N, C-alpha and C positions, 0 to 999 in steps of 0.2 A: 580275827578280821575286824578292822575299823572302817566305818563307813559314815557318810554324811547324807542326811535327808534334806532334799530341796523341794520347793514348790516348782513344778516343771523341771527344767534342767538348765545348766549353765553351759553355753557354747564356748569351746576353746577358740582363741584367736585363729583366724584363717591361716596366717603365716605359720603359726606354731603347729597346727594340724598338718599342713603341707610338709613341713620339715620332719614331723614324726613319721608320716607315711613314706617319705623318701628314705628313712632309715630302716624300713622293713627288710630290705635286701640284706643289709648287714646283720640284722637280727636273725633272719632265716639262716644265714651262714653259720652263726653261732650255735643255733639249735641243731643244725645238721652235723656240725663238728662234734657236738656233745653226744648225740643219740645214734648217729650212723654206724659207728664201730660195732656196737652190740647187734644192730640189725644185720650187718654184713657177716658177722661171725655167729649168727644164731645157731646154726647146726653144730658148730664146734663147741659152743658154750653148753648147749643141751647135752651133747655127748659127754662132756666133762662132768657136768652135774650128775648125769645118769650113772657114769662110771664110779662116782663117789657114793652111790647108793642113796642119793638125796631125793629121788622122785618116787612118790607113791601114787597108787590109783585109788580113788574113793570107792568104797564098797557101799552101794545104796542100801538104805534101811528106812524105817518109818520115822518121819519127823515128829517133833513135839510142839506144843504151844510155845509161842515166842512173843516178846515185847521189845520194842526199841525205845530208848530213853535219850533225850537230848535237852540242852538248855541254851538260853541266850539272855543277854542283858542289853540295855540301852541307857544312856545318860543324856538328858536334855539340859544343856548348860544355858540357862536363860540369863538375862541381864542382871537378875537379882539373886537367883538360887540355882542349885543343881537338883533336878528331879531324876531319880533312879528307878528303874524297873527291871526286875529279874524274874525269869520264868523257867520252869522245867516241865516237860511234857512226856507222857508215856503213851505209845501207840501199840495196839495189838496187831499181830501179824495176820496175814491173809489165811482165812479158814472158810469153810462152808457156812459157819454160823458163829454167833457171838460165843466166846468161850468163857471169859471171866469178866471183861469190862464192857459195860453197855455204852461207854463213851470214853473220850480221851481223859486220861488221868493227868493232873497238873498240880503244881505249886507255884505261887506267885508272891512277890514281895516288892514293896515300893517305899521310897523314902525321899523326903525333902531335906536338903542340907545347904549350908553355906558353900561357897566355891572352895573346892579342895581338889588338887590334882590327884590325890590318892583315892578319890571316890570310886574310881574304876577298880582298885584293889578290893575294896569292900564288895562291890557288885559281883566280881569274879568269885570271891569266897562264898558268897551267899548262893550264887547260881549253882555251883558245883555241889553244895550241901543239899540243895533242892533236888538235883539230879540223883544224888545218892539216896535220898529219902524215897523217891518214886521207884528207884531200882530195887531197894530193899523190900518194899511193900508189894512188888509185882509177884503174883502167884504162879507165873508161867514156868514151864519146864526149861526155858532158855531166856535169858535177859541180855540184851545187847547194850553195852555202854559205848556211847559215841566217843571216840578218842582212845587213848592208851590208858592202862592202869596207872601210869605215871601222872596223867593229867590232873586228877583230883588232888594229888599230893602237891603239885606245883601251885594250883589255884588256892588251896587252903592255906599253904604257907605264905602266899602273897598277901592274903588278908591278915594273917597272924602277925606278920612283921611290918605292918603299916606303922608309920611314925605317929599318927594321930591315935591317942588313947580312946577318943570318942568312937572312931571307926572300928577299932579293935573290939571295943565293948559291944557295939551293935552286932558285929559278926558273931561274937560269942553268945549273944542273946539268941540269935537265930539258930546257931549250932546246938544250943541247949534245947530249944523247942523241937528241932528236927531230929535230935539224938544222933548228931552227925558222927560222933566217935564210933558208935555201934554200927551205923550205916557204912562207914568206911571200912571197919573190920569185916563186915559181911561181904563187901565188894572185893576185899583182898583174899578171901578164903573160900567163898561159896562157889562150888563147881558149876552151878547153873548160871554164873555170871561170866560173860566173855567181853572182851573189848575189841573194837574194830576201828582203828584210826584210819581216816581217809588220807591224811597227809603223813607220809612216812619217809624219813631220811636215812633209815637203817641201811648199812652196807656190809652186814655180817656175811651174807652169802657172796656178794661181789668180791669181798676180800679173800674168801676161801677159794673161789674160782681163779682169781687173779694170781694167787700164790701157786696154784696148781699149774697154770699155764705160763706163768712168768711174764704176764703182760697186764697193763692197766685196763680195768673195766669201768668205763664211765657210767654215770647214772646211779641209781640206787636199787635195792633189792626188789622193790615193788615193780619197777620198770623192767628189770632183768627177767623176773619170773613171769611177768605178764607176757613177755615175748616167747619164752621157751616152753611154758607149761601147755599141755594140750587140755581140752575140756575134761573135767572131772579128775584132773591130776592135782597133786599138792606137794609141797615141800615136806620132807620128813620132819616131824616136829622137833624143834631144838629148844634147849633151855636158854632163857634170856641171858645175855652176856653179863659179866660182872659189873661193867660200867654201862649205864649209871645206876643200875638197880641196887647194888650193894651199898651205895653211898646215899641212898634216899634218907632224908631226915627233915625235921622241923626245927625252926629257930624260935626263940622267945625274945620278944622285945623288952619285956620287964619280968620281974619276979612273979607278978600276978598271972602272967601268961604261961609260966613254966608248966603248970599242970596240963594245959591244953597241948603244948608241944610234946610232953611226955605221953599223954594219952593217945594222941595221933600217932606218935612213933611206935607205940606198942601195937596199935591197930594195923599198921602196915608191915609188921614183922615178917609175914609170909613173903611179901614182895622183896624185902631186904635180903631174905635168905634165898631168893631166886626160886621160889616154889611156883614157877610160872614158865610156861612154854609158849612158843609161837610157831605159826606155820603160815604159808601162803597157799590159798586155794582158788582154783579157777573153775567155777561151776559150769560155764558154757563157753562157746567159741567167742562170743562177743563181750563177755564180761572181763573186767580186769582181774588181776590176781589179788584177792583180798587178804590183807594181813589179819590174822586172828590170834589174839592172846587168850590163853586158857590156862586153868590151874594144872599144875604138874601131876596131881594125883587123879586126874580124870581117867577112868578106865577106858580101854580101847573101844568097847561097844558104845560108851557114852560119847566118845570123841567122834565116832562115825555118825551118831545121832546129831551132834552139833553141825557137822557138814551137811547132812541131809536136810536139816531145818533151814540152814542158810540157802541151800540150793532151791528149796521150795518157795523162798521169798524173792527170788530173782524174777522180775516181771517182764523184762525186755531189754533190748540193747541201749535204750536211752535213759534208763534209770540205773545209775551206777552203784547202787547200794541195795541191800536187802530192803524190802518194802517198808517194814515198820521203822527202820533206821532212817530211810529216806524221808518218810512223811513227818517223823518227829523233827528232823532237821529243818524241813520246810516251815513247819509251825514255829519252831524256836527262832528262826531267822526273821519271822514277822514281828518280833518284839518291838522293833522301832515304830511300826504302824500302831501297835497297841499303846505305846507311850504317847504318840501324837494324839490319839483319841482321848487318852487320860488327861493330857495337858489341856485340850479343848474343853473337856467336861469341867475341869477345875476352874478355868477362866469363866465359864458360864455361871458356875456356882458363886464365884467371887462377885461377879456383876450383880447377881440376884440378891446378894447380901448387902448391896449398897456400897461396895468398895471397888468400883470400876478402875480406880487408879492403881490398885494392887493387881487386878487382873491384867492391866496393860503391861505390867512388868514381866508377866509370864509369856507374852506374845513374842517378844524379841529374844532370839537365841543366838549365842555365839556359834554353836554347832551341836549336832547330836552324834554321840559315839556309841558303839556297841558291837556285839557279836551275835 
């Protein structure tokens, strides 16, 4: 997600806003056309999926300790330089008492550089390395990675293939400090690590049902299963499809980067060999169907423990994620506010050093970008 930070807010022109609102009826029609068929055929779709043996009922058991990890970055593009800030946070799940962490765990990184459109690639590569570091060091029985297992691969490769050698070297310096190769390998094989992407475009289940019924199923798997699963039901765990998993890889921009591409590639070998399963689980009536990616060698009793732990962290209908994942996400999304505070602090320091003309250059920004 990319956003802009403003003082106050900018009003859209009145005519533009009126035209936008006049288009709401057409937009509502498009939404209805896309989502209505599955709603109208809910019973038939459920019957089909049930007949295929794809619906299971969760067997309650004792949950374990859990932590949620997420990251964010922001880039302040001032009139003179780019200021980057990247953070990752880990939040402990709800329990009656503190289990392992007395406070939020975090990693942060900041950098000042000349204007470069590829700065975002560096920030993404650093952010995910920080997430992996917090994830690796969490001692909890279950650790939730925000996003898919594919996400770190994409973000690390984005930084590794930046055209700027300076940016690649900075990314590799951070990766060395955080031992990112080892952290990535741990995330790819540790059965205590699961991934829960909020945004999901998978249509594996939709395609199966469509083939069985001989009709088109609009929407995606998350939408479909959110409609048809009852509370405490889940999709029979499935091995992840061949694509894109079997094709995961890292590229090297130069010969010096080859060792990183090779090491990262070896670290994700379990993902390339598809030693990963996924399911959709609906803990309660008001919750969505959560996509959960977990290791293929997780024993059945441990799989039930994963579901029980997730169910124990659902706090109500208005929080659409397990509690630690939700809170980590809220914190990580506040990175833009942190960068604004840092920028102000730097301006004050520069003024105090007798260089107000330099401080003034940090006041004027083109825009702030981040996730």
